[in-house]
C-alpha positions in Angstrom: 85.4 72.8 8.0 81.7 73.4 8.8 79.1 71.0 9.9 76.4 70.0 7.4 73.2 72.1 7.6 70.5 70.2 9.6 67.8 72.6 10.0 65.3 70.3 8.1 66.2 67.2 10.1 63.6 67.8 12.9 60.8 68.3 10.2 61.8 65.1 8.5 61.9 63.2 11.8 58.5 64.6 12.7 57.0 63.6 9.4 58.4 60.1 9.7 57.1 59.9 13.2 53.6 61.0 12.0 53.6 58.5 9.2 54.7 55.7 11.6 51.9 56.7 14.0 49.3 56.8 11.3 50.4 53.3 10.1 50.2 52.0 13.7 46.7 53.4 14.0 45.5 51.9 10.7 46.9 48.5 11.7 45.1 48.7 15.1 41.8 49.7 13.4 42.3 46.8 11.0 42.7 44.4 13.9 39.7 45.9 15.6 37.6 45.6 12.3 38.4 42.0 11.7 38.5 40.6 15.3 35.5 41.5 17.6 36.8 42.4 21.1 33.7 40.6 22.5 34.8 37.3 21.0 38.6 37.3 21.1 40.6 37.3 24.3 43.9 38.8 23.1 42.7 42.3 23.7 43.7 43.9 27.0 41.2 44.0 29.8 40.3 47.0 31.9 42.5 46.7 35.0 40.3 49.2 36.9 37.2 47.1 36.3 39.0 43.9 37.2 40.1 45.3 40.6 37.1 47.4 41.6 34.3 45.8 39.6 33.2 49.4 38.5 33.2 50.7 35.0 35.7 53.4 34.0 35.0 56.0 31.3 36.8 53.8 28.8 35.1 50.5 29.5 33.4 49.3 26.2 35.5 51.6 24.0 37.2 48.7 22.1 33.8 47.1 21.4 32.4 50.5 20.5 35.3 51.1 18.0 34.5 47.7 16.5 30.9 48.6 16.1 31.7 52.1 14.7 34.0 50.5 12.1 31.1 48.3 10.9 28.8 51.3 10.8 26.7 50.3 13.8 26.5 53.7 15.6 23.6 53.0 17.9 25.2 49.8 19.2 28.5 51.7 19.6 26.7 54.4 21.5 25.1 51.8 23.8 28.5 50.3 24.6 30.2 53.7 25.4 28.3 56.9 24.8 31.1 59.2 25.9 33.6 57.6 23.5 31.2 57.9 20.5 30.6 61.5 21.3 34.4 62.2 21.7 35.3 60.7 18.3 34.0 63.7 16.2 35.4 66.2 18.7 38.8 64.5 18.8 38.9 64.3 15.0 38.1 68.0 14.7 40.8 68.9 17.1 43.5 66.7 15.3 42.5 68.0 11.9 42.7 71.6 13.0 46.1 70.9 14.7 47.9 68.7 12.2 46.1 69.2 8.8 45.1 72.9 8.9 48.0 73.8 11.1 45.9 76.1 13.3 48.1 75.6 16.4 47.3 79.1 17.7 43.6 78.5 17.2 43.2 75.1 18.8 45.7 73.7 21.2 45.4 70.1 22.2 47.1 70.7 25.6 45.1 73.5 27.1 44.2 73.7 30.7 40.5 74.6 30.0 40.2 71.6 27.6 42.0 69.3 30.1 39.8 70.2 33.1 36.6 70.0 31.0 37.4 66.6 29.7 38.5 65.3 33.1 35.2 66.6 34.7 33.1 65.0 32.0 35.0 61.7 32.3 34.6 61.6 36.1 30.9 62.4 35.9 30.4 59.9 33.2 32.2 57.3 35.3 30.1 58.0 38.3 26.8 58.0 36.3 27.5 54.8 34.5 28.1 53.0 37.8 24.6 53.9 39.2 21.8 51.3 39.2 19.8 53.1 36.5 22.7 53.4 34.1 21.7 50.5 31.9 18.5 52.1 31.1 20.1 55.4 30.1 22.6 53.6 27.8 25.5 54.7 30.1 26.7 51.1 30.9 27.7 48.5 28.4 
């Protein structure tokens, strides 16, 4: 007696996982569309900002996402410029990886990408906490 063939089971699991993640993302975006993070308190607060009083690279991202969903790109850029600039780059990487299946062309976990993103995030975090950051649209 042989075991049933299960060579397609990992693919089926991966596709179900992808569908589940996409549905969760769409639900989160719907919540962000209808409920402004600046007005409702059920959104998580930045722990780094609460403890240190400094802005992290992600501070303002929820409010920026809300503004992007409503088509207000300039206001979103004012809230978190790095996030707004990262959205098209992230979309390009995800489309190349998962839609076009160019895994050999673009890898999401690559040391060069990682160190570049980390350096940009640290520099952005430092710059947005300087006194002139408000004038340069670096601080929300």
